[in-house]
C-alpha positions in Angstrom: 9.2 -48.7 -45.6 11.1 -49.0 -48.8 13.0 -46.0 -49.9 13.8 -44.9 -53.5 17.3 -45.5 -54.7 17.4 -42.4 -56.8 17.4 -38.7 -56.0 14.9 -37.0 -58.2 16.1 -33.5 -57.5 19.8 -34.3 -57.9 19.5 -35.3 -61.5 22.5 -33.7 -63.3 20.2 -32.7 -66.2 18.1 -30.5 -63.9 18.9 -26.8 -63.3 20.3 -25.9 -59.9 17.9 -24.6 -57.2 18.7 -21.0 -58.0 18.1 -21.4 -61.7 15.5 -22.8 -64.1 12.3 -21.3 -65.3 9.5 -20.1 -63.1 7.4 -23.0 -64.3 10.0 -25.6 -63.2 10.3 -24.0 -59.8 6.5 -24.0 -59.4 6.2 -27.6 -60.6 8.9 -28.8 -58.1 7.3 -26.9 -55.2 3.8 -28.1 -56.1 5.0 -31.7 -56.3 6.2 -31.7 -52.7 3.9 -29.3 -50.9 0.7 -29.7 -53.0 0.2 -26.0 -53.3 -2.0 -24.8 -56.2 -0.2 -22.9 -59.0 -2.3 -19.8 -58.3 -0.7 -19.4 -54.8 2.8 -19.9 -56.2 2.3 -17.4 -59.1 1.8 -14.7 -56.5 5.3 -15.2 -55.0 8.4 -13.3 -55.9 11.2 -15.2 -57.7 13.4 -15.2 -54.6 10.6 -16.7 -52.5 10.0 -19.4 -55.2 13.7 -20.3 -55.1 13.7 -20.5 -51.3 10.6 -22.8 -51.3 12.2 -25.0 -54.0 15.3 -25.4 -52.0 13.1 -26.6 -49.1 11.2 -28.9 -51.4 14.5 -30.4 -52.6 15.6 -30.9 -49.0 12.3 -32.6 -48.1 12.4 -34.8 -51.1 16.0 -35.9 -50.5 15.3 -36.5 -46.8 12.2 -38.6 -47.5 13.9 -40.7 -50.2 17.3 -41.1 -48.6 18.7 -44.6 -49.0 19.6 -46.3 -45.7 23.3 -47.1 -45.6 
């Protein structure tokens, strides 16, 4: 399987996992876990940040370039 050579979530222009708007957190989580926004809008900010960190980890693991 071919892996991507870039790391979407490590783009220097993106806010860190603990920052950014609620909309950015929701978009990143939904991209990886395919959860509907209605479910994510019910979560507290701390929970959204935790799930985004997990989404970042999953994305980077899946798209890691073999050395």
